[in-house]
BALOBA-1460 file (C-alpha; in Angstrom, 3 decimals):
// residues 338
<rec num="1" residu="m" x="-15.384" y="9.160" z="-5.333"/>
<rec num="2" residu="e" x="-12.206" y="9.752" z="-3.347"/>
<rec num="3" residu="v" x="-13.739" y="12.789" z="-1.623"/>
<rec num="4" residu="e" x="-16.839" y="10.728" z="-0.810"/>
<rec num="5" residu="l" x="-14.755" y="7.949" z="0.737"/>
<rec num="6" residu="v" x="-12.784" y="10.401" z="2.871"/>
<rec num="7" residu="g" x="-15.991" y="12.094" z="3.973"/>
<rec num="8" residu="l" x="-17.599" y="8.755" z="4.812"/>
<rec num="9" residu="l" x="-14.633" y="7.699" z="6.948"/>
<rec num="10" residu="r" x="-14.578" y="11.012" z="8.777"/>
<rec num="11" residu="a" x="-18.314" y="10.815" z="9.421"/>
<rec num="12" residu="a" x="-17.907" y="7.269" z="10.751"/>
<rec num="13" residu="w" x="-15.165" y="8.280" z="13.210"/>
<rec num="14" residu="i" x="-17.220" y="11.253" z="14.415"/>
<rec num="15" residu="a" x="-20.329" y="9.077" z="14.775"/>
<rec num="16" residu="g" x="-18.327" y="6.604" z="16.845"/>
<rec num="17" residu="t" x="-16.690" y="9.221" z="19.064"/>
<rec num="18" residu="l" x="-19.565" y="11.604" z="19.831"/>
<rec num="19" residu="p" x="-21.695" y="9.134" z="21.840"/>
<rec num="20" residu="i" x="-18.690" y="8.307" z="24.023"/>
<rec num="21" residu="l" x="-17.979" y="11.989" z="24.668"/>
<rec num="22" residu="i" x="-21.646" y="12.675" z="25.478"/>
<rec num="23" residu="a" x="-21.830" y="9.673" z="27.830"/>
<rec num="24" residu="s" x="-18.684" y="10.903" z="29.612"/>
<rec num="25" residu="l" x="-20.153" y="14.311" z="30.473"/>
<rec num="26" residu="p" x="-20.667" y="14.791" z="34.249"/>
<rec num="27" residu="c" x="-24.394" y="15.346" z="33.928"/>
<rec num="28" residu="s" x="-26.986" y="13.499" z="36.010"/>
<rec num="29" residu="s" x="-29.558" y="13.623" z="33.209"/>
<rec num="30" residu="l" x="-27.177" y="11.564" z="31.042"/>
<rec num="31" residu="t" x="-26.726" y="8.756" z="33.575"/>
<rec num="32" residu="w" x="-29.075" y="6.482" z="31.637"/>
<rec num="33" residu="f" x="-27.158" y="7.121" z="28.416"/>
<rec num="34" residu="h" x="-23.845" y="6.378" z="30.132"/>
<rec num="35" residu="g" x="-25.251" y="3.116" z="31.471"/>
<rec num="36" residu="a" x="-26.647" y="2.110" z="28.090"/>
<rec num="37" residu="l" x="-23.381" y="2.785" z="26.289"/>
<rec num="38" residu="l" x="-21.424" y="1.031" z="29.014"/>
<rec num="39" residu="g" x="-23.642" y="-2.006" z="28.566"/>
<rec num="40" residu="f" x="-22.568" y="-2.183" z="24.920"/>
<rec num="41" residu="a" x="-18.891" y="-1.688" z="25.786"/>
<rec num="42" residu="k" x="-18.633" y="-4.175" z="28.657"/>
<rec num="43" residu="r" x="-16.531" y="-7.272" z="28.253"/>
<rec num="44" residu="g" x="-14.461" y="-9.720" z="30.246"/>
<rec num="45" residu="k" x="-14.237" y="-9.097" z="33.952"/>
<rec num="46" residu="i" x="-16.524" y="-6.046" z="33.999"/>
<rec num="47" residu="m" x="-19.380" y="-8.013" z="32.408"/>
<rec num="48" residu="q" x="-21.451" y="-10.383" z="34.520"/>
<rec num="49" residu="s" x="-20.632" y="-13.939" z="33.449"/>
<rec num="50" residu="s" x="-24.338" y="-14.776" z="33.623"/>
<rec num="51" residu="s" x="-25.134" y="-12.116" z="31.014"/>
<rec num="52" residu="k" x="-25.087" y="-14.012" z="27.719"/>
<rec num="53" residu="k" x="-27.845" y="-12.243" z="25.813"/>
<rec num="54" residu="f" x="-26.433" y="-10.530" z="22.716"/>
<rec num="55" residu="t" x="-22.891" y="-11.557" z="23.643"/>
<rec num="56" residu="v" x="-20.092" y="-13.632" z="22.158"/>
<rec num="57" residu="p" x="-17.061" y="-15.264" z="23.836"/>
<rec num="58" residu="q" x="-14.270" y="-12.790" z="24.492"/>
<rec num="59" residu="k" x="-11.830" y="-15.128" z="22.755"/>
<rec num="60" residu="f" x="-13.494" y="-13.901" z="19.538"/>
<rec num="61" residu="f" x="-11.029" y="-11.024" z="19.864"/>
<rec num="62" residu="s" x="-8.851" y="-13.079" z="17.537"/>
<rec num="63" residu="h" x="-11.354" y="-12.420" z="14.739"/>
<rec num="64" residu="f" x="-10.411" y="-8.739" z="14.832"/>
<rec num="65" residu="y" x="-6.806" y="-9.470" z="14.075"/>
<rec num="66" residu="v" x="-7.451" y="-12.079" z="11.403"/>
<rec num="67" residu="v" x="-9.423" y="-9.397" z="9.554"/>
<rec num="68" residu="a" x="-6.845" y="-6.720" z="10.420"/>
<rec num="69" residu="v" x="-3.848" y="-8.707" z="9.182"/>
<rec num="70" residu="a" x="-5.533" y="-9.770" z="5.930"/>
<rec num="71" residu="w" x="-6.925" y="-6.296" z="5.142"/>
<rec num="72" residu="t" x="-3.845" y="-4.303" z="6.183"/>
<rec num="73" residu="t" x="-1.538" y="-6.640" z="4.244"/>
<rec num="74" residu="l" x="-3.687" y="-6.279" z="1.115"/>
<rec num="75" residu="l" x="-3.669" y="-2.480" z="1.384"/>
<rec num="76" residu="l" x="0.054" y="-2.392" z="2.106"/>
<rec num="77" residu="v" x="1.073" y="-4.632" z="-0.795"/>
<rec num="78" residu="t" x="-1.129" y="-2.920" z="-3.389"/>
<rec num="79" residu="t" x="-0.279" y="0.610" z="-2.204"/>
<rec num="80" residu="w" x="3.432" y="-0.184" z="-2.113"/>
<rec num="81" residu="m" x="3.305" y="-1.588" z="-5.642"/>
<rec num="82" residu="y" x="1.363" y="1.450" z="-6.820"/>
<rec num="83" residu="a" x="3.922" y="3.773" z="-5.185"/>
<rec num="84" residu="y" x="6.802" y="1.891" z="-6.796"/>
<rec num="85" residu="k" x="5.308" y="1.952" z="-10.275"/>
<rec num="86" residu="m" x="3.397" y="5.234" z="-10.355"/>
<rec num="87" residu="a" x="5.152" y="7.516" z="-7.853"/>
<rec num="88" residu="p" x="8.907" y="6.838" z="-8.065"/>
<rec num="89" residu="v" x="11.156" y="9.201" z="-6.162"/>
<rec num="90" residu="v" x="13.562" y="10.368" z="-8.859"/>
<rec num="91" residu="t" x="15.713" y="13.412" z="-9.427"/>
<rec num="92" residu="k" x="16.434" y="12.925" z="-13.134"/>
<rec num="93" residu="p" x="14.439" y="14.977" z="-15.686"/>
<rec num="94" residu="f" x="11.699" y="13.482" z="-17.798"/>
<rec num="95" residu="h" x="12.899" y="11.605" z="-20.848"/>
<rec num="96" residu="y" x="11.764" y="12.932" z="-24.213"/>
<rec num="97" residu="s" x="10.327" y="9.530" z="-25.097"/>
<rec num="98" residu="t" x="8.232" y="9.477" z="-21.942"/>
<rec num="99" residu="i" x="6.762" y="12.919" z="-22.587"/>
<rec num="100" residu="t" x="6.050" y="12.052" z="-26.220"/>
<rec num="101" residu="s" x="4.365" y="8.817" z="-25.172"/>
<rec num="102" residu="h" x="2.019" y="10.670" z="-22.804"/>
<rec num="103" residu="l" x="1.187" y="13.356" z="-25.365"/>
<rec num="104" residu="t" x="0.340" y="10.799" z="-28.015"/>
<rec num="105" residu="g" x="-1.667" y="8.614" z="-25.661"/>
<rec num="106" residu="g" x="0.802" y="5.758" z="-25.806"/>
<rec num="107" residu="s" x="1.090" y="5.407" z="-22.033"/>
<rec num="108" residu="h" x="-1.891" y="4.418" z="-19.905"/>
<rec num="109" residu="i" x="-2.097" y="5.995" z="-16.482"/>
<rec num="110" residu="f" x="-2.686" y="2.614" z="-14.832"/>
<rec num="111" residu="s" x="-0.075" y="0.616" z="-16.708"/>
<rec num="112" residu="w" x="2.668" y="-1.211" z="-14.854"/>
<rec num="113" residu="h" x="5.303" y="0.986" z="-16.472"/>
<rec num="114" residu="k" x="6.638" y="3.889" z="-14.452"/>
<rec num="115" residu="t" x="5.345" y="7.382" z="-15.059"/>
<rec num="116" residu="y" x="7.007" y="10.607" z="-13.939"/>
<rec num="117" residu="s" x="4.007" y="12.884" z="-14.467"/>
<rec num="118" residu="s" x="2.849" y="13.054" z="-10.856"/>
<rec num="119" residu="s" x="3.913" y="15.943" z="-8.650"/>
<rec num="120" residu="m" x="6.559" y="15.463" z="-6.000"/>
<rec num="121" residu="k" x="4.036" y="16.217" z="-3.240"/>
<rec num="122" residu="y" x="1.705" y="13.533" z="-4.585"/>
<rec num="123" residu="r" x="4.567" y="11.018" z="-4.660"/>
<rec num="124" residu="y" x="5.524" y="11.959" z="-1.138"/>
<rec num="125" residu="d" x="1.947" y="11.455" z="0.085"/>
<rec num="126" residu="i" x="1.773" y="8.013" z="-1.538"/>
<rec num="127" residu="w" x="4.993" y="6.851" z="0.099"/>
<rec num="128" residu="q" x="3.864" y="8.294" z="3.413"/>
<rec num="129" residu="s" x="0.748" y="6.117" z="3.158"/>
<rec num="130" residu="v" x="2.998" y="3.106" z="2.590"/>
<rec num="131" residu="f" x="4.994" y="4.061" z="5.680"/>
<rec num="132" residu="l" x="1.864" y="4.396" z="7.837"/>
<rec num="133" residu="l" x="0.528" y="1.060" z="6.612"/>
<rec num="134" residu="l" x="3.862" y="-0.533" z="7.549"/>
<rec num="135" residu="l" x="3.397" y="0.728" z="11.109"/>
<rec num="136" residu="m" x="-0.172" y="-0.578" z="11.159"/>
<rec num="137" residu="e" x="1.008" y="-3.935" z="9.846"/>
<rec num="138" residu="l" x="3.543" y="-4.161" z="12.659"/>
<rec num="139" residu="q" x="0.810" y="-3.425" z="15.203"/>
<rec num="140" residu="v" x="-1.805" y="-5.881" z="13.935"/>
<rec num="141" residu="l" x="0.706" y="-8.703" z="13.421"/>
<rec num="142" residu="r" x="1.813" y="-8.388" z="17.034"/>
<rec num="143" residu="r" x="-1.762" y="-8.277" z="18.290"/>
<rec num="144" residu="f" x="-2.622" y="-11.340" z="16.188"/>
<rec num="145" residu="y" x="0.330" y="-13.190" z="17.743"/>
<rec num="146" residu="e" x="-0.725" y="-12.111" z="21.243"/>
<rec num="147" residu="t" x="-4.314" y="-13.277" z="20.892"/>
<rec num="148" residu="i" x="-3.044" y="-16.759" z="20.005"/>
<rec num="149" residu="y" x="0.030" y="-17.218" z="22.210"/>
<rec num="150" residu="v" x="-0.113" y="-14.587" z="24.981"/>
<rec num="151" residu="s" x="-3.688" y="-13.686" z="25.929"/>
<rec num="152" residu="s" x="-5.570" y="-16.121" z="28.144"/>
<rec num="153" residu="y" x="-9.296" y="-15.467" z="28.337"/>
<rec num="154" residu="s" x="-11.516" y="-16.898" z="31.034"/>
<rec num="155" residu="p" x="-13.912" y="-19.563" z="29.671"/>
<rec num="156" residu="s" x="-16.799" y="-17.495" z="31.017"/>
<rec num="157" residu="a" x="-15.555" y="-14.144" z="29.638"/>
<rec num="158" residu="r" x="-18.022" y="-12.548" z="27.230"/>
<rec num="159" residu="m" x="-18.289" y="-9.388" z="25.160"/>
<rec num="160" residu="h" x="-21.346" y="-7.604" z="23.808"/>
<rec num="161" residu="i" x="-22.110" y="-8.233" z="20.154"/>
<rec num="162" residu="f" x="-22.081" y="-4.452" z="19.579"/>
<rec num="163" residu="g" x="-18.508" y="-4.286" z="20.876"/>
<rec num="164" residu="y" x="-17.603" y="-7.210" z="18.636"/>
<rec num="165" residu="l" x="-18.989" y="-5.463" z="15.558"/>
<rec num="166" residu="t" x="-17.271" y="-2.228" z="16.578"/>
<rec num="167" residu="g" x="-13.939" y="-4.059" z="16.688"/>
<rec num="168" residu="l" x="-14.474" y="-5.460" z="13.197"/>
<rec num="169" residu="f" x="-15.368" y="-1.979" z="11.963"/>
<rec num="170" residu="f" x="-12.300" y="-0.440" z="13.569"/>
<rec num="171" residu="y" x="-9.801" y="-2.835" z="12.022"/>
<rec num="172" residu="t" x="-11.400" y="-2.340" z="8.636"/>
<rec num="173" residu="a" x="-11.657" y="1.444" z="8.746"/>
<rec num="174" residu="a" x="-8.370" y="2.234" z="10.527"/>
<rec num="175" residu="p" x="-5.979" y="0.866" z="7.856"/>
<rec num="176" residu="l" x="-8.191" y="2.387" z="5.164"/>
<rec num="177" residu="s" x="-7.961" y="5.791" z="6.873"/>
<rec num="178" residu="l" x="-4.172" y="5.698" z="6.561"/>
<rec num="179" residu="c" x="-4.311" y="5.507" z="2.762"/>
<rec num="180" residu="c" x="-7.768" y="6.888" z="1.925"/>
<rec num="181" residu="n" x="-6.337" y="9.751" z="-0.139"/>
<rec num="182" residu="c" x="-4.955" y="7.339" z="-2.733"/>
<rec num="183" residu="v" x="-6.870" y="4.104" z="-2.243"/>
<rec num="184" residu="l" x="-9.148" y="4.584" z="-5.261"/>
<rec num="185" residu="e" x="-6.151" y="5.078" z="-7.561"/>
<rec num="186" residu="v" x="-4.563" y="2.003" z="-6.004"/>
<rec num="187" residu="y" x="-7.779" y="0.051" z="-6.591"/>
<rec num="188" residu="k" x="-7.943" y="1.034" z="-10.278"/>
<rec num="189" residu="f" x="-4.248" y="0.302" z="-10.715"/>
<rec num="190" residu="s" x="-4.661" y="-3.149" z="-9.159"/>
<rec num="191" residu="l" x="-7.714" y="-3.944" z="-11.309"/>
<rec num="192" residu="n" x="-5.780" y="-2.972" z="-14.406"/>
<rec num="193" residu="g" x="-2.906" y="-5.227" z="-13.360"/>
<rec num="194" residu="v" x="-5.266" y="-8.162" z="-12.813"/>
<rec num="195" residu="a" x="-6.931" y="-7.533" z="-16.185"/>
<rec num="196" residu="q" x="-3.577" y="-7.430" z="-17.960"/>
<rec num="197" residu="f" x="-2.543" y="-10.647" z="-16.254"/>
<rec num="198" residu="i" x="-5.734" y="-12.376" z="-17.382"/>
<rec num="199" residu="v" x="-5.175" y="-11.272" z="-20.973"/>
<rec num="200" residu="e" x="-1.400" y="-11.727" z="-21.238"/>
<rec num="201" residu="g" x="-0.745" y="-14.438" z="-18.653"/>
<rec num="202" residu="k" x="2.886" y="-15.527" z="-18.256"/>
<rec num="203" residu="n" x="4.095" y="-13.044" z="-20.873"/>
<rec num="204" residu="y" x="2.780" y="-10.227" z="-18.698"/>
<rec num="205" residu="m" x="4.582" y="-11.514" z="-15.620"/>
<rec num="206" residu="s" x="7.861" y="-11.895" z="-17.490"/>
<rec num="207" residu="d" x="7.736" y="-8.229" z="-18.541"/>
<rec num="208" residu="i" x="7.600" y="-7.026" z="-14.925"/>
<rec num="209" residu="e" x="10.962" y="-5.901" z="-13.593"/>
<rec num="210" residu="f" x="11.682" y="-5.012" z="-9.988"/>
<rec num="211" residu="d" x="14.406" y="-2.888" z="-8.504"/>
<rec num="212" residu="w" x="14.209" y="-4.001" z="-4.884"/>
<rec num="213" residu="w" x="16.274" y="-1.049" z="-3.678"/>
<rec num="214" residu="e" x="13.733" y="1.358" z="-5.156"/>
<rec num="215" residu="f" x="11.090" y="-0.391" z="-3.060"/>
<rec num="216" residu="v" x="12.845" y="0.810" z="0.082"/>
<rec num="217" residu="i" x="14.854" y="3.961" z="-0.670"/>
<rec num="218" residu="p" x="11.814" y="6.307" z="-0.948"/>
<rec num="219" residu="l" x="10.822" y="5.391" z="2.617"/>
<rec num="220" residu="l" x="14.229" y="6.584" z="3.795"/>
<rec num="221" residu="k" x="13.704" y="9.961" z="2.114"/>
<rec num="222" residu="l" x="10.625" y="10.918" z="4.101"/>
<rec num="223" residu="s" x="10.752" y="13.824" z="6.542"/>
<rec num="224" residu="w" x="11.843" y="13.905" z="10.188"/>
<rec num="225" residu="n" x="8.302" y="13.549" z="11.555"/>
<rec num="226" residu="q" x="8.164" y="9.973" z="10.238"/>
<rec num="227" residu="w" x="11.115" y="8.961" z="12.379"/>
<rec num="228" residu="i" x="9.915" y="10.806" z="15.491"/>
<rec num="229" residu="g" x="6.510" y="9.195" z="14.998"/>
<rec num="230" residu="t" x="8.131" y="5.794" z="14.581"/>
<rec num="231" residu="a" x="10.113" y="6.228" z="17.804"/>
<rec num="232" residu="l" x="6.904" y="7.143" z="19.659"/>
<rec num="233" residu="f" x="5.081" y="4.236" z="18.018"/>
<rec num="234" residu="l" x="7.770" y="1.726" z="19.017"/>
<rec num="235" residu="w" x="7.831" y="3.069" z="22.576"/>
<rec num="236" residu="g" x="4.121" y="2.335" z="22.962"/>
<rec num="237" residu="w" x="4.415" y="-0.890" z="20.937"/>
<rec num="238" residu="i" x="7.080" y="-2.360" z="23.236"/>
<rec num="239" residu="h" x="5.233" y="-1.379" z="26.407"/>
<rec num="240" residu="q" x="1.973" y="-2.834" z="25.123"/>
<rec num="241" residu="l" x="3.810" y="-6.080" z="24.391"/>
<rec num="242" residu="r" x="5.091" y="-6.137" z="27.971"/>
<rec num="243" residu="c" x="1.698" y="-5.244" z="29.461"/>
<rec num="244" residu="h" x="-0.105" y="-7.956" z="27.526"/>
<rec num="245" residu="a" x="2.527" y="-10.455" z="28.653"/>
<rec num="246" residu="i" x="1.839" y="-9.423" z="32.266"/>
<rec num="247" residu="l" x="-1.914" y="-9.838" z="31.806"/>
<rec num="248" residu="g" x="-1.431" y="-13.179" z="30.094"/>
<rec num="249" residu="s" x="0.773" y="-14.463" z="32.909"/>
<rec num="250" residu="l" x="-1.988" y="-13.820" z="35.465"/>
<rec num="251" residu="r" x="-3.880" y="-16.835" z="34.122"/>
<rec num="252" residu="e" x="-1.067" y="-19.329" z="33.968"/>
<rec num="253" residu="d" x="-2.738" y="-21.282" z="36.780"/>
<rec num="254" residu="t" x="-5.401" y="-23.118" z="34.765"/>
<rec num="255" residu="e" x="-7.131" y="-24.277" z="37.948"/>
<rec num="256" residu="q" x="-8.163" y="-20.694" z="38.700"/>
<rec num="257" residu="t" x="-9.213" y="-19.472" z="35.279"/>
<rec num="258" residu="d" x="-12.164" y="-17.496" z="36.671"/>
<rec num="259" residu="d" x="-10.132" y="-15.660" z="39.330"/>
<rec num="260" residu="y" x="-8.736" y="-12.184" z="38.788"/>
<rec num="261" residu="v" x="-5.646" y="-10.724" z="40.416"/>
<rec num="262" residu="i" x="-4.083" y="-7.276" z="40.430"/>
<rec num="263" residu="p" x="-1.515" y="-6.803" z="37.637"/>
<rec num="264" residu="h" x="1.899" y="-5.433" z="38.582"/>
<rec num="265" residu="g" x="4.913" y="-4.318" z="36.611"/>
<rec num="266" residu="d" x="5.758" y="-1.934" z="33.770"/>
<rec num="267" residu="w" x="3.141" y="0.843" z="33.312"/>
<rec num="268" residu="f" x="0.676" y="-1.019" z="35.562"/>
<rec num="269" residu="e" x="2.494" y="0.585" z="38.478"/>
<rec num="270" residu="m" x="1.119" y="3.948" z="37.284"/>
<rec num="271" residu="v" x="-2.263" y="3.164" z="35.722"/>
<rec num="272" residu="s" x="-4.904" y="0.449" z="35.854"/>
<rec num="273" residu="s" x="-5.168" y="0.037" z="32.081"/>
<rec num="274" residu="a" x="-1.528" y="0.207" z="31.048"/>
<rec num="275" residu="h" x="-2.163" y="-1.728" z="27.827"/>
<rec num="276" residu="y" x="-4.720" y="0.911" z="26.816"/>
<rec num="277" residu="l" x="-2.279" y="3.706" z="27.589"/>
<rec num="278" residu="a" x="0.316" y="1.968" z="25.413"/>
<rec num="279" residu="e" x="-2.182" y="1.719" z="22.561"/>
<rec num="280" residu="i" x="-2.881" y="5.436" z="22.773"/>
<rec num="281" residu="v" x="0.879" y="6.056" z="22.504"/>
<rec num="282" residu="v" x="1.023" y="3.713" z="19.491"/>
<rec num="283" residu="y" x="-1.629" y="5.681" z="17.598"/>
<rec num="284" residu="a" x="-0.155" y="8.993" z="18.722"/>
<rec num="285" residu="g" x="3.008" y="7.821" z="16.961"/>
<rec num="286" residu="v" x="0.967" y="7.174" z="13.821"/>
<rec num="287" residu="v" x="-0.444" y="10.730" z="13.978"/>
<rec num="288" residu="v" x="3.053" y="12.210" z="14.299"/>
<rec num="289" residu="a" x="4.364" y="9.996" z="11.491"/>
<rec num="290" residu="s" x="1.525" y="11.245" z="9.270"/>
<rec num="291" residu="g" x="2.692" y="14.824" z="9.715"/>
<rec num="292" residu="g" x="-0.453" y="15.801" z="11.605"/>
<rec num="293" residu="a" x="-2.096" y="17.382" z="8.566"/>
<rec num="294" residu="d" x="-4.702" y="14.710" z="7.796"/>
<rec num="295" residu="l" x="-8.030" y="15.265" z="9.570"/>
<rec num="296" residu="t" x="-9.095" y="11.651" z="8.950"/>
<rec num="297" residu="i" x="-6.148" y="10.310" z="10.945"/>
<rec num="298" residu="w" x="-6.816" y="12.798" z="13.747"/>
<rec num="299" residu="l" x="-10.429" y="11.609" z="13.931"/>
<rec num="300" residu="l" x="-9.208" y="8.010" z="14.036"/>
<rec num="301" residu="f" x="-6.938" y="8.935" z="16.937"/>
<rec num="302" residu="g" x="-9.794" y="10.743" z="18.676"/>
<rec num="303" residu="f" x="-11.929" y="7.608" z="18.494"/>
<rec num="304" residu="v" x="-9.092" y="5.490" z="19.916"/>
<rec num="305" residu="v" x="-8.563" y="7.863" z="22.852"/>
<rec num="306" residu="a" x="-12.277" y="8.295" z="23.639"/>
<rec num="307" residu="n" x="-12.988" y="4.565" z="23.430"/>
<rec num="308" residu="l" x="-10.023" y="3.477" z="25.549"/>
<rec num="309" residu="v" x="-10.462" y="6.181" z="28.199"/>
<rec num="310" residu="f" x="-14.143" y="5.271" z="28.527"/>
<rec num="311" residu="a" x="-13.309" y="1.570" z="28.945"/>
<rec num="312" residu="a" x="-10.391" y="2.279" z="31.288"/>
<rec num="313" residu="a" x="-12.575" y="4.355" z="33.625"/>
<rec num="314" residu="e" x="-14.955" y="1.436" z="34.174"/>
<rec num="315" residu="t" x="-12.048" y="-1.003" z="34.578"/>
<rec num="316" residu="h" x="-10.538" y="1.288" z="37.196"/>
<rec num="317" residu="r" x="-13.812" y="1.416" z="39.117"/>
<rec num="318" residu="w" x="-14.121" y="-2.377" z="38.909"/>
<rec num="319" residu="y" x="-10.646" y="-2.837" z="40.412"/>
<rec num="320" residu="h" x="-11.521" y="-0.558" z="43.336"/>
<rec num="321" residu="r" x="-14.822" y="-2.360" z="43.941"/>
<rec num="322" residu="t" x="-13.239" y="-5.806" z="43.753"/>
<rec num="323" residu="f" x="-9.966" y="-5.376" z="45.651"/>
<rec num="324" residu="d" x="-9.906" y="-3.715" z="49.060"/>
<rec num="325" residu="k" x="-6.147" y="-3.254" z="48.881"/>
<rec num="326" residu="y" x="-5.975" y="-1.970" z="45.347"/>
<rec num="327" residu="p" x="-3.109" y="0.586" z="45.003"/>
<rec num="328" residu="r" x="-4.643" y="4.007" z="45.559"/>
<rec num="329" residu="k" x="-1.828" y="5.815" z="43.783"/>
<rec num="330" residu="r" x="-2.764" y="4.325" z="40.421"/>
<rec num="331" residu="f" x="-4.666" y="6.408" z="37.913"/>
<rec num="332" residu="a" x="-7.153" y="4.968" z="35.437"/>
<rec num="333" residu="i" x="-5.203" y="5.473" z="32.193"/>
<rec num="334" residu="i" x="-3.319" y="8.796" z="32.020"/>
<rec num="335" residu="p" x="-0.532" y="9.079" z="34.641"/>
<rec num="336" residu="f" x="-1.017" y="11.982" z="37.080"/>
<rec num="337" residu="v" x="-4.069" y="13.199" z="35.122"/>
<rec num="338" residu="y" x="-6.892" y="10.636" z="35.062"/>
């Protein structure tokens, strides 16, 4: 089942990325395909306000982050609890009583009591998943806050229903991809905990003991790539916060909600879609923090890059068509490259 889930996620990321890569090829025979895909991806200023067929208001962006926060928080809490109970980072040898209990069948693999039977690599992988989900939680919480208090969408701004569904898919599949190698064990563990609670009630809860320090200390014992990845993640995270604040400030004049102006400041001085560039940096940090050995996370990153570069290219063209004095030195999304 676990292999099937991983394979399904990988197939989904490939299926989402390939059409974008094909549409981006400089081939005249693919112009129709590029136009069709662009029609699905258009939103906001690059979509004609009169085009309302198969569209939803762009302010529905907030739906993505409601789903993302709820789903990522659920995965984080259950995975963290599973890591604490089933994959403790310890250096002491197994106790004789623990070994005897396992040999005689007295300890259930999904019980709330700690087990020391898992390999150190397996424990490390579980805690790494917790770490990655923490980064994802930080990202989606900030984006949820921004959609409510920072972003200001034009009343006429629309997005294609296909883009809306793609966003819902992304924020469901992305957190899952960060813990897909253990999510089935986490699911079984959580079901067992719920079942025990139903049977034992308050007595079950009173038997649960927490060592709060052991909730945190394993995260501090991860390898150097986690901290380099976190630094890269925070670099992009902070710049995306600044870029979204700049975009939000462009609509402070409520009397001109349908007017667009050229953004300035921060990474917008280098590229037209600075907030997209920052998001690429954010997910690059996640890849580095993962150790770079998980193909599923690489495919997730590939989808993010392909999707944002494709959207940024059209945004860049729109700016040049709309503003005669648009800064010519700006690139679309990658400084000095594209």
